[in-house]
C-alpha positions as CSV (number, residue, x, y, z in Angstrom):
1,M,108.8,134.1,122.5
2,E,109.7,130.5,122.1
3,K,112.8,129.6,120.1
4,E,112.5,127.3,117.1
5,C,114.4,124.0,117.2
6,F,114.4,123.4,113.4
7,I,113.0,125.2,110.4
8,I,112.8,123.0,107.3
9,K,111.6,124.0,103.9
10,T,110.6,120.9,101.9
11,R,108.5,119.9,99.0
12,M,106.9,116.7,97.8
13,E,107.4,116.0,94.1
14,K,105.4,113.5,92.2
15,S,108.2,110.9,92.3
16,D,108.3,111.3,96.1
17,Y,104.6,110.5,96.4
18,R,105.1,107.3,94.3
19,K,108.1,106.2,96.5
20,F,106.0,107.0,99.6
21,L,103.2,104.7,98.4
22,Y,105.6,101.8,98.0
23,I,107.2,102.5,101.4
24,A,103.7,102.6,103.0
25,T,102.7,99.4,101.3
26,F,105.7,97.2,101.7
27,C,108.0,98.7,104.4
28,R,105.8,100.2,107.1
29,N,105.3,96.8,108.5
30,K,108.1,94.2,108.3
31,F,105.7,91.3,108.2
32,V,103.9,92.3,104.9
33,I,106.3,90.5,102.5
34,P,106.7,87.4,104.7
35,M,102.9,87.1,105.1
36,I,102.5,87.3,101.3
37,L,105.1,84.6,100.9
38,L,103.4,82.4,103.6
39,I,100.0,82.8,102.0
40,S,101.5,82.0,98.6
41,F,103.1,78.8,100.1
42,I,99.8,77.7,101.7
43,G,98.0,78.4,98.4
44,A,100.6,76.4,96.5
45,I,100.2,73.4,98.9
46,I,96.4,73.5,98.6
47,Y,96.6,73.8,94.8
48,C,99.2,71.0,94.4
49,Q,97.2,68.7,96.8
50,G,94.2,69.1,94.6
51,I,95.9,68.6,91.3
52,M,98.8,66.1,91.7
53,G,99.4,65.4,95.3
54,F,102.3,66.9,97.4
55,H,105.5,67.3,95.4
56,I,108.1,69.6,96.9
57,V,109.3,70.9,93.6
58,A,105.8,71.7,92.4
59,V,105.0,73.4,95.6
60,G,108.1,75.5,95.3
61,V,107.4,76.5,91.7
62,W,103.7,77.3,92.5
63,T,104.8,79.3,95.6
64,V,107.0,81.5,93.4
65,I,104.3,81.9,90.8
66,M,101.7,82.9,93.4
67,F,104.1,85.2,95.1
68,V,104.9,87.0,91.9
69,V,101.2,87.3,91.0
70,A,100.4,88.7,94.4
71,M,103.2,91.2,94.3
72,S,102.3,92.2,90.7
73,V,98.6,92.8,91.8
74,I,99.8,94.9,94.8
75,C,102.2,96.9,92.6
76,F,99.4,97.4,90.0
77,R,97.1,98.8,92.7
78,V,99.9,101.1,94.0
79,E,100.5,102.4,90.5
80,R,96.8,102.9,89.9
81,R,96.4,104.8,93.1
82,N,99.4,107.0,92.2
83,N,98.1,107.7,88.7
84,K,94.6,108.6,90.1
85,R,96.2,111.0,92.6
86,M,98.3,112.6,89.8
87,A,95.3,113.0,87.6
88,T,93.2,114.6,90.3
89,D,95.7,117.0,91.8
90,A,94.0,120.3,91.4
91,T,95.4,121.7,94.7
92,G,99.0,122.2,93.4
93,A,100.2,120.2,96.4
94,F,103.1,118.7,94.4
95,D,106.2,120.8,94.0
96,S,104.9,123.5,96.3
97,E,107.2,124.4,99.2
98,T,106.1,123.6,102.8
99,T,107.8,125.2,105.7
100,L,107.9,123.2,108.9
101,T,108.9,124.9,112.1
102,F,109.7,122.5,114.9
103,Y,109.5,123.7,118.5
104,E,110.0,121.7,121.7
105,D,106.3,120.7,122.0
106,R,104.8,121.2,118.5
107,V,105.3,121.7,114.8
108,I,103.8,124.4,112.6
109,M,103.3,123.7,108.9
110,E,102.8,126.4,106.4
111,N,102.3,126.2,102.6
112,E,101.8,129.6,100.9
113,C,100.8,128.1,97.5
114,M,97.9,126.2,99.1
115,K,97.3,129.1,101.6
116,S,97.3,126.7,104.5
117,K,98.8,126.8,108.0
118,G,98.5,124.1,110.7
119,E,99.8,123.3,114.1
120,L,100.1,119.9,115.8
121,T,101.6,118.9,119.1
122,Y,103.9,115.9,119.0
123,A,101.4,113.9,121.1
124,Q,99.0,114.1,118.1
125,F,101.3,112.0,115.9
126,Y,100.8,108.3,115.6
127,F,104.4,107.5,114.8
128,V,107.5,108.6,112.7
129,L,109.1,106.4,110.2
130,E,112.6,107.0,108.8
131,S,113.5,105.6,105.4
132,K,116.7,106.1,103.4
133,E,115.3,109.3,101.8
134,Y,112.5,110.5,104.0
135,F,111.2,111.1,107.5
136,I,107.5,110.2,107.3
137,F,105.2,111.6,110.0
138,Y,102.0,109.5,110.5
139,I,99.1,111.5,111.9
140,N,97.1,108.3,112.1
141,A,97.5,104.8,110.6
142,N,96.5,106.0,107.1
143,Q,97.5,109.7,106.9
144,A,101.0,110.9,106.7
145,S,103.3,113.7,105.7
146,L,106.9,113.5,104.7
147,I,110.1,115.5,104.8
148,R,112.8,114.7,102.3
149,K,116.2,114.2,103.9
150,K,117.9,116.2,101.2
151,D,116.0,119.3,102.3
152,I,117.4,119.1,105.9
153,D,120.6,121.0,106.6
154,N,121.7,118.9,109.6
155,C,120.0,115.5,109.2
156,E,121.8,113.8,112.1
157,E,120.9,116.5,114.5
158,F,117.3,116.5,113.4
159,K,117.2,112.7,113.7
160,G,118.4,113.0,117.3
161,F,115.7,115.5,118.0
162,L,113.1,113.1,116.5
163,L,114.4,110.1,118.5
164,K,114.1,112.1,121.7
165,T,110.7,113.7,120.9
166,F,109.1,110.5,119.5
167,A,110.7,107.9,121.9
168,G,108.7,104.7,121.5
169,R,107.0,106.0,118.3
170,Y,110.0,106.2,116.0
171,K,110.9,103.4,113.6
172,H,113.8,103.1,111.1
173,I,113.3,100.9,108.1
């Protein structure tokens, strides 16, 4: 019988899901916010050229305005997605405890409330993202599962295990 490396009992509360959405939107890729800023700057140049000619102060002001509007629209969409998920959660996924058992070559996930059990090899994961509060396991570019760090007994030892297991597919933000 193979020995477990780590057994972690965790849960995802509604507030965790909301934080996850913001992490996935803004932090997963370090170029998101600079790209929004660049697009705002280009838009401000185009707008100012058409209205009054190029004035550096006007371009700066309009860059800030466009950046704030773009960020507000993105945040509005994140909040809308969060609210939609909260309204349609009939599965009881939030606040139910999930047990993850990590072995050398795979992880087994069990959730008694949802009556589910699954097993994945580490090769099946796209990448692992570490934030201040979570370890986020991406199964593909758009599907992820998270573990709250506060639910892990020895976080540094677990992090070392993940760094070794997911070498080249581990990212800290």
